N, C-alpha and C positions, 0 to 999 in steps of 0.2 A: 582133543578139543572139539567142542560143538559150538557153532556160531551163536546158538540161542543162549549159551552160558554168558557170553559177552553182553548180549542184549539184556539178560536178566540183571547182570551186575550193574549196568548203567542205569537201569530202572531203579535199582536199590540205592545207588549213589545219589540219584536225584531226589528220592523220597525219604531215605533213611528210615524206612518203615517196611518191614517184611510183608505185612498184610496188604498195604496199599500197593506195593510193587507187584505182589502176586496178582492182585486184581487187575492191574494194568496189563499184565502179561497173560491174563486169562488162564491161570493155573491155580491149583490149590496151594495154600501156604506151605504145606508139607512138601509138595513136589518142588516148589520154588526154592525152599531151604535146601533140599537135597541137591538141586542143580548148582546153587552157590557153593556148597561144600565140594562138589565135583570140580568146579572151577578152581577152588583153593587148592585142591589136591593136585591138579594139573600144574598150577603156577608154582606150587611148593611153598606157599606163604599164606598166612591168615590175612584176609582182606577186610574183614568186618569184625568189629569189636561187639560181641553179643552181650557183654556184661553190663552195658549201659542202656538206658532208655531215655530218649530214643536211641536206636543203634547209631554207631558212627563208624566211619572208615578208619582202619589202622593206617599207619604211615605208608605201609606197602600198598594198601588199597588206594590211598590218595595218589601215589605214584603210578598206579596201574590205570587210573581213569583215562588219561590222555592216550595211553597205549591202546586201550579197548576202543576208544572213539575213532582213532586213526585207522586201526585195523578194520573195523566195520565199514568205515567210509571207503577205504581202498577196495574191500571185497565187493561192496555194493556197486561201486563205479566199474570195477572190472566185469561184473556180471552184466551190467547195462551195456557196456561196450561190446562184449562177446555176443549177447543175445541179439543185438541189432545190426551186426555187420554183414549178415548173409541174407540173400533172397529179398523178399519184399520189405523186410524189416529195415533194410539199409536206408529206405526213404521215410521211415516212420519216426516221428518225434512225439514225445509225451510232454504235455504241459499241465501244470497246475495253474488255474486262473481264478481270480476272484469272480464271484458269481455274476456281478453286473458286467464286468469286462468281457465275460465269455459270450455275451450276445450283443453288447453295444459297440465293442471295439474289435474283438477278435476276428469275426468273419471278414471284414474289409481288410484288416491287417494281413490275414493269411492269404487273401487274394493278391494283395500287393507283393508280398514276399515270394509267393509262388511264381509270379511273373518273372522274378529275378533269378530264382534258383531252380525252377522246374517243379514237377509234381512232388507234392509232399503228402504223406499219409499222417494226418494229425490225430492224436489221441488226447482228448481233453479230460483231465481228472477233475472231479467236482470240488468246489470250494467246501472245505470242512467246516467253515464258520469260525475257525480258530487260526489266528495268524501263526501261532507256534507250530501247529500241525501242518499248515501250508508251507512254512519254511522247512520243516523236517522232510517234506516230500521231495525237496530239492537237495537237502544236505545228505540224507542217508536213505532216501526212498527212490522210487522209479522215475522221477521226473527229470527231463533234460532241461526244462525251462520253468521259471516261475513268472507269471504275468500278474502284476500287482500295481495298486496305487502306492505312492510313497509320499510321506510327509514327515517333517522333523519330529512331530509328536508321536509318531509310531516308529520306534527304532527298529532297523533291520539288523538283527543280531547275526550277521554273517562276517566271517573273517576275510583275509586277503585272498583266499582261494576262490572267492566268488567275485564276479564283475557284472556290470549292468550296462544296458543301453537305455537312454531315455527315448521313449516312443511318442510322447505327446503330453498333453495337459488335460485336466478336467476340473470343473468347478462344482463343489458340493453346495447346494442351495437349500434354504428352508422353504418348505411349501405347505399349503393347507388347502382344504376344500373351500370354495367360495361360499359366502352367504347369498341371500336373495339379491343384494345390490352389487354383487361381484367383488366384494371386499373379502379378505381372508377371515374365515370363521374362527380360526385360531391364530394368534399372533404372539410374538415374544413379549410377554408381560407377566408380572407376578401371578403364579398359579395357573399358567397356561397348560393346556392338555398336550401331552407329548408322547409320541410313539418312537421308540428308540431301539438301539442295537444291544445285543449281549456284549458284556465287557471284553470278552476275549477276541472279538472280531476286529477287523481293521477299523471300521467306522466307529465301533464302540470306543476304541482307544483314541481315535482321532478327535471325536467330539469331546470326550472327557479331557483331553489334553489342550485342545485349542479353544474350548468354549466354557469349560466348567467354572473358571474363575470370574466370569462376567455374566453368566446366565442367571436370570432371576429364578426363584424357586418354581419348580414345575410340578404338574400333576401327571405322573407317569401312568399311562393306561395300557401300554402294550410293549413287550420286549421281543424282538426277533433277531434273526441273523442275516437276513437278506434284504437288500434295498427294494427289490421288486415287491416283497411282502409289505414293507413299511409304506411304499407308495400306495398300494391298494388300501391300506388302513387309513392313510391320510385322505385319499380320494373318497372313502366312505364316510368321512367326517369325524373320525375318532380323535384326531389331534394333528398337530403339525409334526413334520419330520424333516431331517436333513437327508437329501438324496442326490446322486449325481445328476447334473443338469441334462446330460445326454439321455438319461433314462426317462425324464419327464418333459422333454421338449414338445412332444405332440400334445400332451395334456395341458401344458401351459399355453400353447398356441390356441387350443380349442376352448380354453376357459374352464376346463374341468378341474384344474388346479391353479392356484395363484401363489405368488411369492408371499411368504409370511414375515419377511424382514428385508431390510435394505441391504445394499452391497457390503456393508460393514459386517454382516453376518455370514457372508460367503466364505468358503474355505477353498483355496487353490491347492491342488495336488498334482503330482507328476504321475504319468503312466510309465512304468519301467518293466523291462524284461531282464531277469537275472539268469545266470548260468554258472556252473562250476568250471574253473580253468582246467580242472583235471579231466573233464569230459572230452575225450579225444575222438568221439564219433565224427565221421566225415560230414554227415548231413548237418550236425550241430555246428561244426566249424564253418561250413558253407553259408548257413543262415546268419551266423554271427558276422562273418566277413561282409555279407551283403548289407547288413544293417550299418556296418561301419562306413560303407560307401554311400549311404543315403544322404 
C-alpha cells in the first residue's frame, strides 16, 4: 500500500474523470491510471468502472471511499501529533487564516492567548483564496487550527469531529472613494461599478448568498481574492466593494473612503477558530482550554 494511491483514488472519486484527477495530482494520466490499478490489486476488487463515460465507481469503490478518507485523516493526524511533540515543535501551532484576519485580528489575539498559556511558536499558513482548500488544510492537511469568518450563507462542511470557539464579530461594509464633495463616487444603484471577490472565496460566497437577490444590476470591473486588494481598488476609484470594517477603519476616519450604502447593506459575521477533536497535541489542548475559560 502507498498513501498516494489513496489520495489518487479520492481525487478520482471526486472528479470521475481520469484526466482531471491526474492533473490535480500533478502526474501523467498513464501514471495515474497505473496507480489506481495498483490500488485495486492491493484491495483485491475493481473500484472504478472504466466501461462508462464519464467513469463511475463500482459498488466496491463506493464502499471504499469513506475507508480511504478515514485512513488518510488518521494518518495525517498521527503524523502531525508525532512531528510536534518533541523539542521546540512542542510549542508550535500551525494555523490557516483568512488573509484579512491574519493582520487585522490575529496579532492581538495571539498576544492575548500567549499571556494565558505561555510562549507559542506560531506558523501561519496563507489563505489559498478558496474556502474548500482552507477547510482541507484543517481536515487532512498540516493545520492545527482554522481562523475564519463564519456566516450562514457560507456553510462550513465539517462533521462532528470538528468544533469551534467564537472569538468575536466583524461587520462587512460597502465602501467607495469619495467625490469632490465627500459623497460616495459609487453607490448601490442600477449599473453601479463594483469590484468583487472570486466565487470560491469566503467573501465571494457571502456576498452572493446574502446580497445577490436584492442587489441591482452592477458593472463588474475587477475580481480578486483578497479584501486588501479590493480596498485598494475602491480607494483608487474603480468601484465600490464590500470589505471588513476593521480593514478600512483608518481610511473611513480620514475620509479616504466613505460608506457606499446604509446599515441595511452591512453584513454581520462571526470570527471563529476551528480545530479537530482528534488533534491531541498538548499545546492545542492548552490553547483550546484557555479559550473555553475566556
